N, C-alpha and C positions, 0 to 999 in steps of 0.2 A: 949644350946638352939638356934635354928635357928631363925635369925631375919626375920621379915616379909619383903617381897619384896616391895620396894617403886617404884611406877611408875614415871619415869622421866617426867618432865614438861618443856614446852617451852611457851613463850609468845611473842607477838609483842610489839611495843613501848607503846601500851596502857595498858600493864601489865594485860591482861586477859588470864590466863594460860590455856593450854590444854595439854594432854599427848603428848610427843614427845621427840626425842633425836637427836642430831647432829652427823654427821659423817664427819670428817675432812680429806681432801686429797689434796696433791699438784698436783695430776694428775686426773682431773675430768673425763677424757676419760676412765680411768681404774676402775671407780666405779662399784661395783656390782649392780645388779638389786634391791638391798635392799632399795636404796634411792628412795623415791616416789616423791621427789620434791627437787629443789635447793633453798637454802636460803643464803642471803648475810649477812649483818650486823644487820638484824632484826629490821629495822626501819619502816616497814609497821605497821600501827597502829593496825589493826585487825588480822584476821586469814588467810590472803592470803599467808603467808609464813610458815604456820603451817600444819602438816600432818593430814590426815583423822584419825578417831578413830581406824581403824583396822590396820594401817600401820604407825609405829611411826618414822621411820628413814627419816631424811632430809639431803641432802648433803650440807654442809656449804662450800662456795666457797672461803673464805677469804685467804686460803693458796695458791690458784691459782691466783697470782696477778702480773705476770710479764708483763712488756711492751715488746712487740714482735717486733715492728717496728714503726718508726716515720720519715716522710718525711717533712723536714723543708721548702721545697719549696712550698708544697701544704697544709701542716698542717694535713695530713691524719695520724692517729695514729691507731695502732692495738695493743690490749692488751687482756690478759686473763680476764674473766668475774669477777673474784674476786678482781680486782684492785679497791681500794676505790677512791672516788672523792677527799677526803682529801689528799691522797698521790699524786694524779695527780696534784692537785693545788700546793702542796709543791714543786714538781719538775719543773713545767712549768710556774707558775705565775711569778717568777723572770726572766724568759726568754721571757716574754711578750706574752705568749700563755694562752688561757683560753677556757674551753669547750663552745660550742655554746649555750647550755641551761643548767641551773643548778637549782635543786630544793632548798627548804629552809633549807636543811642540807647537809653538805659535808660528813657525815658519812653514805654513801650509796656506793654500788658497781656499776660498769658499767653494770653488768648483771641485777641488780635491776632497774637501770635507763631505760633499754630497756623493761623489763617485765612490768613496770608501765607506760612506755612512759612518763616520767616526763616532767613537764613544769615548767616555772619559771616566774620571773618578766618581762621577755621580750617576753612573748607569742604573744603579739600583733604585734611583728616584726619578730620573729624567729620561731614561732611554737613550736612543741614539740621536744624532743630529737631525736625521731625516724626519723624526717625529715632530720637529719644530719648523720644518720647511713648508711654506704655503703655496709656492709657485716656482716654476723653473722655465727658463727660455732656452731652447735647444736649437742648434743647427743640425738637422738630421742628415742622413747619408745622401739623400737626393738633392740637398741644397736648400730645402725649405726651412724657414724659421718657424718653430712651433712653440707655443706656450702650453704648458701642462701643469696640472695640480691634482690633488686628491679627488677633485670632481670633474676636471676637464682632461680628457685623455688619461684617465687614472692608471691604466695599465702601463703606458709609457712612463708616467711619473714614477711608479713604484719599481719599474724595471731599471730606471736610471738611478734611484737612491740605492747605493751599494753596488751598482752595475759596472764599476771600474771604468767609466767613461766610454763604454762600448755601444751605447744606444744613441749617441749623438754628441756633438761638441756642446758642452754646457756654456751658455753665454751669460745668463743672469740668474741670480738666486734671491729669492724672497723668503725671509724667515723672521721669527720673533726673538728680539733681544730680551734680556731679563733685567728688571730694575733691582739694584742691590743697595743695601743700607749704607755701605761704605766701600771704598776701593781697597780694603785690607782683609786679610784672612786671619781668623783665630784658629790655631793649629795645636793638636796634641800628638806627641810621638811616644811610643813605648816599645820596649824590646819584647820579643816572643821567643821562647826557648826552642821551638821547632815548627815545622810546617803545619802540623795539626793545630797547634795553639794559635798560629797566625791566621789560619782559615777561620777558626772559631771566633777570633777577635774581629775579623772582617764582618762575619755574620752578626755578631752581637752589637757592633757599632752601627749597623745599617739603619736601625729604627730611629736613631737620634742624630746621626751625622750625615749630611748630604754628600760629603766628599770623603772617600776612603780609598786607600791603596796600601799594598804591602810590598816591601823590599825583602828579598830572600837571599841568603848566602848559601848557594848551592855547593860551594866548596868548603863550607864550615859546619857540616852536619845539619843543615836545614834551618838554622836559627834565622830570625828576621826582625824587621821593624815595621810596626803599623803606623801609618800616618792617617790622621783623620782631621777634617777641618770644616769650617762653616764661614760664611761672610761675617765679619765683625760688625757689631752694632755701632751706630754713630757715637754713642757715649763711651765706647771702649776703644775706639780707633784713634790714631793720630789725626790732627786737624788737617794736615797737608797730605795730598795724594802721594803714593810711593814713587820714588825715583827708580829708573831702570837699573837693574843690578849691573855691577861692573863686569864687563866681558873680558875673557881672555881667549886666545886663539892657539890651536895646535898648529905650529908654523910649517911642519913638514910631515912627510909620511914616515911613520915609525918602522923600524925593522920588524919582520914577522915574529922574531923571538921575544919581543918586548912583553907581549901579553902571554902569560903562561900560567900554569896552575899555582906556582910558587908566588909570583908577583901578585896575582889576584887574590890568593889567600891572605896575603899581608894587607892589601888594600881593603878587602872585605872586613877583616878583623878591625882595622882602624875605623871603618865606617860604622860598624856595629857598636863599638864603644863610644865613638865621638858623637854620633847622632842618635843616641839612645833616648832615655826618658826626658821629655821637655814639653813645655806648653807656652803659648804666648802669641802675640801678634806678629804676622810675617807678611812680607811682600808677596802678592799673588803670583808674580812671575817665578819666584823661588819655589812656591808651593806647586803650581801647575806645570812649570817648564824647567825643572832643575838642570837639565843638560843644555838648555839653550844659551846659558852664559859661557859655555865652552864652544866657541866656534870651530867648525871642522873637526869635531871630536872623532868622527869616523876615521880620520887618518891614523888613529892609534892602532887600528887593526892591520895596518901595513898594506903591502901590495896584494896580499892574498884575498882581501875583502872579508865580509862577514854577512850573516843573515840574522834577521830576527824571526825566530819561529814563534808564532802566536797561535794558540788554540784555546777553545773553551771546552771544559769538561763538565758534563751534565750530571754525573752521578756523585752523590755525597761521598767524601773520603777518597776521591779519585786522584787528588793532587799528590799525595805522598807516594803511592806506587808509581805514578807517572814520572816523578823526579828520580825515584830509585832506578827506573828503567834507563833514564838518561845517564846516570852514573855507571850502571852496568855496562853500557855501550861506550863508555869513555867520552861522553859528551861533556866538554868543559864549558858551562854557561858562565860567561863573565858578568852578565847582568841578568837578574830574574825579577820580574815585576808581576804581582798577582792582583786581580781586581774581582770584586763581587759583581756578577751580572744578573739581571732580572729578566724581564719579558723579552721575547724575540722581537726584533724590529720588523716593520711592515715592508721594508724593501725586500724585493724578491731574492736578493743575494746578500742581505744584511748579515753581518757576522755574528753578533752576540745571541746567545740563548741562555735560559736560566742555568746558572752554575758558576764556576770559577774560571776566570781567564788567566792563562799563564803565558808570559812573553819572555823568551830566552834569547839573549845575544850570543851567537855562536860563530867563531872564526871558521872560515871555509877551509877545508882540507880534503884529502883523498877519501875521507870517511863520511863526508857530509851527506851525500845522496843516500847512503845506506842508513845513516842515523835518522834522516827525515822519514825514510820509509818505515822504520821501526816505530817512530813516534806517531806517524799517521795511522798505522795499524792499531796502536793503543787508543788513539782518539776515536777511530771507527768502532772499536769494541766498547768504548764508553758511551757512544751515541753523541759525541761532540763534533766539532768542525774546526777548520783552520781559517785564518784571516788572509784573504787574497792580497790585501794592501801590503802585507809583510812577506808574502811567499815568493820563493825563487826556485824551489826544488820539488814541489808536490807533483806527483804523477796524475795524469788525467783520470785513470781508473780509481785512484784514491779519492779525488775530489768528487767525482760523480757518485761514489758510494756513500759519501758523507753529506751530500746535498740533495735532499728529495725535491727541492723547489727548482732544480736546474732546468728540467724540461719546460716548465711554465715560462721561465725567464727566456729560454732560447726561442720559444714560440713567439713571444712578443718582440724579441730582438730581430728575428727573421722578418717579421711583418714590416718593420721600419727600415731594415737593411738586408734585403734578401741576397745581395751580392757580397756581403761582408766587407764593405768599403772601409768601415771603421773597425780597426783591430789593433792588437798589440802583440809583442813578443809573448806575453803571458797567455793571451787568448789562443795563440797558435799552440802553445805547450799544453794548456789545460783544457781548452774547448775544442781543439782540432780545427781551428780556422786555417784558411789557406795561408801558406807561408809567404 
C-alpha cells in the first residue's frame, strides 16, 4: 500500500510552520533555479525566510561558511554568507576583534545580518550592520553573480541591505571588524520604577555608554532594569579570554498553558529583584546573547507558537501609552526589550529610525491578528515602523502606510528581478508578490 505524500514543513523561530523544504549546498553559486530564497539559521521569527505557497525550495546557506580574507591592519573581513556570528566570535573574540554591530543572538549568519540589516545595543553610536558593510556578492534572479558596494551598483547594494533577501541570493559579505581592548565587558545594571524612568535612563546613558538596553516587566506595572556596558580595558579585565557559558536545553515542547499571566508575573518579579543593581566584569556572551545559553527556548511557548512584535516609536513619550494600549487589548507580553535608536539606516528598508525600539514576545492566539492591527495603527499614528525580520501578521496596507521608501525599493527590485523569481511567504503577504 502506497503511503500518502507528506508535505514538508518549515518554520521561523516563532514556530509557525508553512510548507517548505531546505536545499543544502557548499557552493551557492551553483544552485539551480529551484531555490526561490536563501535561508540561514532560521532565526527570523515570522515568515521572511519561508517560501511562498507555490514554490517550496529555499537554499540553506550554512554549509557555505568559509572566511575568505581578513586584513588585520584594517579589520576588513570577507566571508561566505553562511558563516555564523557564533563561529565568527569563537574565532575572533580571543584575538580582540568583534563585529561592529551584533543582534541579540549569535545564531545568525552574515547573510541574514545583511538581509535584516540588524541592529544592536549600540545603535545610538554605531548604527546598523549595513553601515559597516563595504561589499556584497549576490546571485541575482537571472543567475548572474554580481558584486555591489556603496560605489558599485549602489542602488542594488542599498536595496539588499535590509531587503530581506529579496534582491538576490547573498553569497559573500565584506565588512569591518572592530578592534577591542579586551574580550570582556564591563556592565552596570540598575532598577527603574516605571517605563518613563527606564526610557530616561536609556537616553541619559547614551552619551557615555556604547551599549545600552532595557528590560521591561509589562505585567508588573512597567518597572524595568537598565543594562549598560562597554568593553573592559586591558588592566581591568581577566588575563584569560572568557569561556563559553554553560548551556542548557529545553528538551520538549511545553503545554500551551505553561506560560500565562500568573507564571510570568512570578518570573518577572524574580528577575527584577535578582538581577537588579550590580556592576562588574561579565562574559560578553551573557551580555549580548543572554537567551543563547538556553537552547530551543522557543519550545516554552508550546504548539501554538509565538511572535516577536518589534516597532520603533519616533515621538518622545510614546512608549508608555503604547504599552498601555497593549494592556487594554489584553496582550500579555512575556518579554519586553527596549533600545535607544539613533539615525535611520541607509538601507532602503532598514528598520531603525530615531526613537525607542520596543520588542514584545507574544504567544499566538485567536486575538493575535486583531492585536497586531491595533498596535500597527498606533505605530502609524506615531510615525514609526515595524521590523520585517520579526513580523508575521502585519497587513500590506499597514506596512505601505508606514514605509515611504517602499516604492523606491520596489523599483530597484523589479529592475533586477522583473519576474519576481526570488520571493518569500512574507513578500507574498506584505508586498503582493505572486503566490
